FIKOLZA-1660 file (N, C-alpha, C; in steps of 0.1 Angstrom, whole numbers, plus 5000, padded with zeros to 4 digits):
% residues 98
   i   px   py   pz ch aa at
   1 7254 8531 8309  A  M  N
   1 7254 8517 8315  A  M CA
   1 7238 8521 8311  A  M  C
   2 7239 8505 8308  A  D  N
   2 7220 8500 8305  A  D CA
   2 7215 8496 8317  A  D  C
   3 7203 8496 8317  A  A  N
   3 7192 8490 8329  A  A CA
   3 7198 8473 8331  A  A  C
   4 7200 8465 8326  A  Y  N
   4 7209 8450 8328  A  Y CA
   4 7220 8456 8340  A  Y  C
   5 7226 8464 8329  A  S  N
   5 7244 8464 8343  A  S CA
   5 7241 8471 8354  A  S  C
   6 7229 8479 8352  A  L  N
   6 7227 8490 8361  A  L CA
   6 7224 8477 8378  A  L  C
   7 7208 8470 8375  A  Q  N
   7 7206 8462 8373  A  Q CA
   7 7212 8448 8384  A  Q  C
   8 7226 8441 8378  A  A  N
   8 7231 8438 8382  A  A CA
   8 7242 8442 8396  A  A  C
   9 7248 8457 8387  A  M  N
   9 7254 8461 8403  A  M CA
   9 7242 8463 8418  A  M  C
  10 7237 8463 8418  A  T  N
  10 7223 8471 8424  A  T CA
  10 7223 8454 8434  A  T  C
  11 7221 8442 8431  A  Q  N
  11 7218 8431 8432  A  Q CA
  11 7238 8428 8439  A  Q  C
  12 7248 8434 8437  A  M  N
  12 7260 8433 8445  A  M CA
  12 7261 8438 8449  A  M  C
  13 7253 8450 8454  A  I  N
  13 7253 8455 8472  A  I CA
  13 7240 8452 8477  A  I  C
  14 7248 8440 8487  A  N  N
  14 7239 8433 8496  A  N CA
  14 7232 8450 8506  A  N  C
  15 7222 8445 8513  A  A  N
  15 7216 8455 8524  A  A CA
  15 7219 8457 8537  A  A  C
  16 7230 8445 8538  A  K  N
  16 7237 8449 8551  A  K CA
  16 7247 8458 8553  A  K  C
  17 7255 8458 8541  A  K  N
  17 7266 8468 8536  A  K CA
  17 7257 8480 8532  A  K  C
  18 7245 8481 8528  A  I  N
  18 7238 8493 8536  A  I CA
  18 7233 8498 8544  A  I  C
  19 7233 8490 8550  A  E  N
  19 7224 8495 8566  A  E CA
  19 7240 8497 8573  A  E  C
  20 7251 8494 8574  A  D  N
  20 7262 8496 8578  A  D CA
  20 7270 8508 8571  A  D  C
  21 7269 8512 8556  A  I  N
  21 7268 8526 8555  A  I CA
  21 7265 8539 8559  A  I  C
  22 7254 8533 8564  A  A  N
  22 7244 8545 8567  A  A CA
  22 7244 8539 8582  A  A  C
  23 7248 8538 8592  A  K  N
  23 7254 8536 8604  A  K CA
  23 7264 8547 8602  A  K  C
  24 7276 8539 8599  A  Q  N
  24 7285 8548 8596  A  Q CA
  24 7277 8563 8597  A  Q  C
  25 7279 8569 8588  A  V  N
  25 7272 8582 8581  A  V CA
  25 7266 8585 8596  A  V  C
  26 7257 8578 8601  A  S  N
  26 7251 8580 8613  A  S CA
  26 7253 8583 8626  A  S  C
  27 7267 8574 8630  A  D  N
  27 7276 8580 8635  A  D CA
  27 7284 8585 8639  A  D  C
  28 7289 8596 8621  A  A  N
  28 7300 8606 8620  A  A CA
  28 7298 8620 8620  A  A  C
  29 7284 8623 8622  A  I  N
  29 7273 8640 8621  A  I CA
  29 7277 8633 8639  A  I  C
  30 7280 8652 8643  A  P  N
  30 7281 8657 8658  A  P CA
  30 7270 8655 8657  A  P  C
  31 7267 8651 8677  A  P  N
  31 7258 8651 8681  A  P CA
  31 7245 8662 8680  A  P  C
  32 7253 8680 8682  A  S  N
  32 7250 8689 8678  A  S CA
  32 7243 8692 8666  A  S  C
  33 7244 8686 8657  A  L  N
  33 7240 8687 8643  A  L CA
  33 7227 8673 8647  A  L  C
  34 7227 8667 8652  A  K  N
  34 7221 8662 8654  A  K CA
  34 7210 8662 8661  A  K  C
  35 7213 8670 8669  A  S  N
  35 7202 8676 8680  A  S CA
  35 7192 8690 8666  A  S  C
  36 7204 8697 8662  A  M  N
  36 7195 8702 8651  A  M CA
  36 7188 8700 8645  A  M  C
  37 7190 8687 8642  A  A  N
  37 7178 8682 8628  A  A CA
  37 7170 8671 8637  A  A  C
  38 7169 8672 8654  A  T  N
  38 7155 8672 8660  A  T CA
  38 7149 8681 8655  A  T  C
  39 7155 8691 8667  A  D  N
  39 7145 8706 8665  A  D CA
  39 7134 8700 8653  A  D  C
  40 7148 8708 8645  A  L  N
  40 7139 8711 8628  A  L CA
  40 7131 8701 8627  A  L  C
  41 7128 8684 8626  A  E  N
  41 7119 8681 8626  A  E CA
  41 7106 8679 8631  A  E  C
  42 7110 8682 8649  A  D  N
  42 7097 8688 8657  A  D CA
  42 7095 8698 8652  A  D  C
  43 7098 8710 8651  A  K  N
  43 7094 8722 8647  A  K CA
  43 7086 8719 8632  A  K  C
  44 7088 8711 8626  A  T  N
  44 7080 8716 8611  A  T CA
  44 7068 8705 8611  A  T  C
  45 7072 8692 8626  A  K  N
  45 7062 8687 8623  A  K CA
  45 7047 8687 8631  A  K  C
  46 7049 8702 8643  A  T  N
  46 7040 8718 8645  A  T CA
  46 7039 8720 8641  A  T  C
  47 7044 8727 8629  A  I  N
  47 7043 8738 8622  A  I CA
  47 7029 8731 8611  A  I  C
  48 7037 8720 8606  A  V  N
  48 7023 8712 8597  A  V CA
  48 7013 8712 8604  A  V  C
  49 7021 8703 8609  A  Q  N
  49 7005 8700 8621  A  Q CA
  49 6998 8711 8628  A  Q  C
  50 6996 8723 8626  A  R  N
  50 6987 8737 8628  A  R CA
  50 6989 8739 8619  A  R  C
  51 6995 8738 8601  A  K  N
  51 6984 8743 8597  A  K CA
  51 6977 8735 8591  A  K  C
  52 6975 8720 8595  A  L  N
  52 6967 8713 8586  A  L CA
  52 6954 8712 8596  A  L  C
  53 6956 8712 8603  A  S  N
  53 6942 8712 8617  A  S CA
  53 6935 8732 8610  A  S  C
  54 6943 8745 8607  A  Q  N
  54 6934 8747 8599  A  Q CA
  54 6925 8748 8585  A  Q  C
  55 6929 8740 8581  A  L  N
  55 6927 8732 8570  A  L CA
  55 6909 8725 8570  A  L  C
  56 6900 8730 8558  A  D  N
  56 6885 8720 8559  A  D CA
  56 6887 8708 8554  A  D  C
  57 6893 8700 8570  A  V  N
  57 6895 8684 8559  A  V CA
  57 6895 8677 8575  A  V  C
  58 6885 8665 8566  A  V  N
  58 6884 8655 8575  A  V CA
  58 6896 8641 8577  A  V  C
  59 6887 8634 8586  A  T  N
  59 6900 8624 8590  A  T CA
  59 6896 8613 8578  A  T  C
  60 6909 8603 8579  A  R  N
  60 6906 8591 8571  A  R CA
  60 6895 8587 8571  A  R  C
  61 6895 8584 8591  A  E  N
  61 6885 8572 8594  A  E CA
  61 6870 8582 8593  A  E  C
  62 6866 8593 8589  A  E  N
  62 6850 8602 8586  A  E CA
  62 6855 8602 8568  A  E  C
  63 6862 8603 8562  A  F  N
  63 6866 8599 8543  A  F CA
  63 6859 8586 8545  A  F  C
  64 6866 8575 8552  A  D  N
  64 6857 8558 8547  A  D CA
  64 6844 8557 8549  A  D  C
  65 6836 8564 8567  A  V  N
  65 6829 8557 8570  A  V CA
  65 6821 8567 8561  A  V  C
  66 6819 8580 8555  A  Q  N
  66 6812 8586 8543  A  Q CA
  66 6811 8584 8534  A  Q  C
  67 6823 8573 8528  A  T  N
  67 6827 8564 8514  A  T CA
  67 6814 8554 8516  A  T  C
  68 6817 8547 8531  A  Q  N
  68 6802 8538 8530  A  Q CA
  68 6786 8534 8529  A  Q  C
  69 6789 8554 8530  A  V  N
  69 6770 8562 8535  A  V CA
  69 6769 8564 8518  A  V  C
  70 6779 8563 8512  A  L  N
  70 6774 8576 8494  A  L CA
  70 6774 8557 8488  A  L  C
  71 6783 8551 8494  A  L  N
  71 6778 8533 8484  A  L CA
  71 6765 8532 8492  A  L  C
  72 6758 8528 8503  A  K  N
  72 6751 8526 8503  A  K CA
  72 6741 8532 8497  A  K  C
  73 6743 8547 8500  A  T  N
  73 6732 8556 8492  A  T CA
  73 6729 8548 8479  A  T  C
  74 6741 8550 8471  A  R  N
  74 6743 8545 8456  A  R CA
  74 6733 8538 8451  A  R  C
  75 6734 8523 8460  A  E  N
  75 6727 8514 8463  A  E CA
  75 6712 8512 8463  A  E  C
  76 6705 8524 8472  A  K  N
  76 6691 8527 8473  A  K CA
  76 6686 8536 8463  A  K  C
  77 6695 8541 8458  A  L  N
  77 6686 8553 8446  A  L CA
  77 6687 8546 8433  A  L  C
  78 6698 8533 8431  A  A  N
  78 6692 8522 8421  A  A CA
  78 6684 8513 8430  A  A  C
  79 6681 8510 8436  A  E  N
  79 6669 8506 8441  A  E CA
  79 6657 8512 8436  A  E  C
  80 6659 8523 8444  A  L  N
  80 6642 8533 8436  A  L CA
  80 6639 8532 8422  A  L  C
  81 6653 8535 8416  A  E  N
  81 6648 8540 8400  A  E CA
  81 6647 8530 8395  A  E  C
  82 6649 8512 8402  A  A  N
  82 6641 8500 8397  A  A CA
  82 6626 8507 8399  A  A  C
  83 6627 8507 8405  A  K  N
  83 6616 8504 8413  A  K CA
  83 6605 8515 8408  A  K  C
  84 6613 8529 8401  A  L  N
  84 6600 8540 8400  A  L CA
  84 6598 8533 8379  A  L  C
  85 6613 8525 8376  A  A  N
  85 6607 8524 8358  A  A CA
  85 6601 8513 8364  A  A  C
  86 6594 8505 8366  A  E  N
  86 6583 8495 8369  A  E CA
  86 6573 8492 8371  A  E  C
  87 6568 8508 8378  A  V  N
  87 6563 8514 8383  A  V CA
  87 6555 8527 8370  A  V  C
  88 6558 8533 8357  A  E  N
  88 6566 8539 8351  A  E CA
  88 6558 8532 8340  A  E  C
  89 6563 8520 8338  A  A  N
  89 6559 8507 8323  A  A CA
  89 6542 8508 8330  A  A  C
  90 6544 8503 8342  A  Q  N
  90 6528 8498 8348  A  Q CA
  90 6519 8510 8339  A  Q  C
  91 6521 8518 8345  A  L  N
  91 6511 8532 8345  A  L CA
  91 6511 8531 8326  A  L  C
  92 6518 8533 8318  A  A  N
  92 6518 8528 8308  A  A CA
  92 6509 8519 8299  A  A  C
  93 6514 8508 8304  A  E  N
  93 6506 8497 8304  A  E CA
  93 6489 8496 8306  A  E  C
  94 6486 8503 8313  A  N  N
  94 6469 8502 8321  A  N CA
  94 6465 8517 8309  A  N  C
  95 6475 8524 8306  A  K  N
  95 6471 8542 8300  A  K CA
  95 6472 8535 8291  A  K  C
  96 6474 8522 8278  A  S  N
  96 6478 8514 8267  A  S CA
  96 6464 8510 8262  A  S  C
  97 6461 8500 8277  A  S  N
  97 6457 8492 8276  A  S CA
  97 6437 8497 8280  A  S  C
  98 6436 8510 8283  A  E  N
  98 6427 8518 8290  A  E CA
  98 6417 8529 8270  A  E  C
% end
């Protein structure tokens, strides 16, 4: 099956039909199995959260703040490098004129 045929077939299946199929499958799952899946999901989340809290990581907010600090620091460093180059040029000019 080529890419065009696959695309055409995909277009024939509309989103509503997919939703209906998903609902039918979900409704067919026994409640006890749904409960087990929910329990498994909850326990997995708890374990993952516990393990992540043990890692030496930062929050996204803290990362974004530090990124902004780094950008400002880089800008300041560029300014200072330009000023230093200017001062060095002036010193070199004064030495050559002596």
